[in-house]
C-alpha positions as CSV (number, residue, x, y, z in Angstrom):
1,M,104.3,85.9,86.1
2,R,103.2,82.2,85.8
3,F,106.6,80.8,86.4
4,L,107.3,82.9,89.3
5,A,103.8,82.1,90.7
6,G,105.1,78.6,91.0
7,N,104.3,76.8,87.6
8,D,107.0,74.3,86.1
9,F,105.4,74.2,82.9
10,L,104.1,77.1,80.7
11,Y,101.8,76.7,77.8
12,M,103.1,78.8,74.9
13,G,100.4,78.1,72.4
14,N,98.0,80.9,71.2
15,I,99.9,83.9,72.8
16,I,100.8,86.8,70.8
17,S,102.7,89.9,72.7
18,S,101.7,93.4,71.8
19,D,104.8,93.7,69.7
20,A,105.1,90.5,67.7
21,K,103.2,89.8,64.6
22,D,102.2,86.0,65.6
23,N,102.4,83.4,67.9
24,Y,106.0,82.0,66.8
25,S,107.8,85.5,67.3
26,S,106.0,85.7,70.8
27,V,107.5,82.2,71.9
28,V,110.9,83.3,70.5
29,E,110.8,86.5,72.5
30,T,109.6,84.8,75.7
31,L,112.2,82.1,75.3
32,D,115.0,84.9,74.7
33,F,113.8,86.7,77.7
34,F,113.9,83.4,79.8
35,T,117.5,82.9,78.6
36,Q,118.7,86.4,79.4
37,K,117.1,86.2,82.8
38,Y,118.7,83.0,83.6
39,R,122.0,84.2,82.6
40,G,121.7,87.6,84.7
41,D,119.6,86.8,87.8
42,S,121.0,84.0,89.7
43,A,117.6,83.7,92.0
44,F,115.8,83.0,88.6
45,A,118.3,80.6,87.6
46,K,117.7,78.8,90.9
47,R,114.1,78.7,90.4
48,V,114.6,77.4,86.7
49,D,116.9,74.8,88.0
50,D,114.5,73.6,90.8
51,S,111.6,73.4,88.1
52,V,113.6,71.3,86.0
53,L,114.8,69.1,88.7
54,R,111.1,68.6,89.6
55,I,110.1,67.8,86.3
56,L,113.3,65.3,85.5
57,T,112.3,63.7,88.9
58,L,108.8,62.8,88.1
59,K,109.8,61.6,84.4
60,Y,112.1,59.2,86.3
61,H,109.4,58.0,88.3
62,L,107.2,57.6,85.4
63,Y,109.6,56.0,83.1
64,G,112.7,54.7,85.2
65,A,115.0,55.3,82.7
66,F,115.3,58.0,80.2
67,S,115.7,55.9,76.8
68,Q,113.9,57.0,73.7
69,E,111.8,54.0,73.3
70,D,110.4,54.6,76.9
71,I,109.4,58.0,76.4
72,T,108.2,58.2,72.8
73,P,104.7,57.8,72.3
74,P,103.5,55.6,69.6
75,E,102.5,57.4,66.4
76,T,99.1,56.0,66.8
77,G,98.1,58.4,69.5
78,L,99.2,61.6,67.5
79,A,95.8,62.1,65.9
80,Q,94.4,62.4,69.7
81,I,96.8,65.4,70.7
82,G,95.0,68.7,71.3
83,Q,91.6,66.9,71.1
84,S,91.0,66.6,74.6
85,D,89.8,69.9,75.9
86,A,87.9,68.4,78.6
87,I,90.9,67.3,80.2
88,T,92.7,70.4,80.0
89,L,89.8,72.3,81.5
90,E,89.5,70.0,84.4
91,V,93.3,70.2,85.3
92,A,92.6,74.1,85.4
93,R,89.5,73.7,87.3
94,Q,91.3,71.8,89.9
95,S,94.4,74.3,90.2
96,A,94.8,77.5,91.9
97,T,98.0,79.7,91.3
98,L,99.4,81.9,94.2
99,V,100.4,85.3,92.5
100,S,100.4,87.4,95.8
101,P,101.6,87.3,98.5
102,D,104.8,85.8,97.5
103,K,105.5,82.3,99.3
104,T,107.8,83.7,101.5
105,D,105.4,86.3,103.0
106,L,102.8,83.8,103.4
107,E,103.5,83.3,107.2
108,T,102.7,86.8,107.9
109,A,99.7,87.3,105.5
110,L,97.8,84.0,106.7
111,P,97.0,82.9,109.7
112,S,97.7,79.5,111.3
113,P,96.2,76.4,109.4
114,P,92.7,75.5,110.3
115,V,91.5,73.7,113.3
116,V,88.6,71.3,113.9
117,G,86.4,74.0,115.6
118,D,86.8,76.8,112.7
119,H,83.8,77.6,110.5
120,I,85.3,78.8,107.2
121,V,83.4,80.5,104.3
122,F,84.9,80.7,100.7
123,L,84.0,83.2,98.2
124,T,84.9,82.5,94.6
125,D,84.5,84.6,91.5
126,A,82.4,82.7,89.1
127,R,83.9,84.3,85.8
128,T,83.9,82.2,82.7
129,G,87.0,82.1,80.3
130,Q,88.4,80.6,77.4
131,Q,91.5,78.1,77.2
132,C,92.1,79.2,73.6
133,S,90.6,81.7,71.2
134,T,88.4,79.0,69.6
135,C,87.3,77.3,72.6
136,A,84.0,78.0,74.3
137,D,83.5,79.9,77.5
138,E,83.8,77.5,80.6
139,P,83.6,78.4,84.4
140,M,87.3,79.3,85.2
141,L,86.8,78.0,89.0
142,A,83.9,76.0,90.6
143,P,82.5,77.6,93.4
144,D,83.4,74.9,95.8
145,A,86.9,74.3,94.2
146,L,88.7,75.8,97.0
147,Q,86.6,74.2,99.8
148,N,87.2,70.9,98.3
149,A,90.9,71.6,98.2
150,I,90.8,72.4,102.0
151,L,89.0,69.1,102.4
152,R,91.6,67.2,100.5
153,L,94.7,69.0,102.5
154,Y,93.0,69.3,105.9
155,G,89.9,66.8,105.9
156,S,89.1,63.5,107.6
157,Q,91.2,61.6,104.8
158,A,94.2,64.2,105.4
159,G,94.9,65.5,108.8
160,G,91.6,65.8,110.2
161,Q,91.8,69.5,111.2
162,V,88.7,70.4,109.4
163,L,85.1,68.9,109.2
164,A,83.2,69.0,106.1
165,G,79.9,70.5,108.0
166,R,81.9,73.5,109.0
167,L,82.9,74.7,105.5
168,I,80.7,76.4,103.0
169,S,81.2,77.9,99.8
170,F,79.6,80.8,97.5
171,S,79.9,82.2,94.2
172,L,80.2,86.0,94.4
173,D,77.2,85.8,92.0
174,S,75.1,84.0,94.8
175,L,76.6,86.2,97.6
176,S,75.5,89.2,95.8
177,G,71.9,87.7,95.4
178,F,72.0,86.7,99.0
179,L,73.0,90.1,100.2
180,K,70.3,91.8,98.0
181,V,67.5,89.6,99.4
182,A,68.9,90.3,103.0
183,L,68.9,94.0,102.3
184,G,65.4,93.9,101.0
185,I,64.0,92.3,104.0
186,R,65.9,94.8,106.2
187,I,64.4,97.7,104.3
188,S,61.0,96.3,104.5
189,K,61.3,95.8,108.2
190,T,62.4,99.3,108.8
191,L,59.3,100.5,106.8
């Protein structure tokens, strides 16, 4: 699902499928599934090829050539691999993945892009989650993450289609509290 939602890289660590005994078996099953799907489904194969092309294009821009010396990090950095949960968490916080509707259905499901006069309210679920089984709970998405993404894409530094003062974000928890207060005021006024 993550691949079909647009992810080019899939993290395969710390996953165990229901019918596998460990992570290694789950990874092997997943790779077997991808191989069979690639061979049997031309649309899936095209998506894989497009992802590989994007990855190789970015690597070429980073390294300029595909020589072993250019792309192999020094051994001194090996001890740091996997030690930076903060970076992983920040990448996760700044990303959102479209699962539904499919990209091809967006034109009918979403209105046109925002314009300067629009007032936009963002409601974000404030659940916490773990990046791995031993990691601490962290917020999955900041309440203002979608608002910040819209500002990056349509704000004054981009196309100028939205004004920061016309955007507001709420977590579902804060909205729930706000509605309880509003409902309480209404009830007291009617008594």
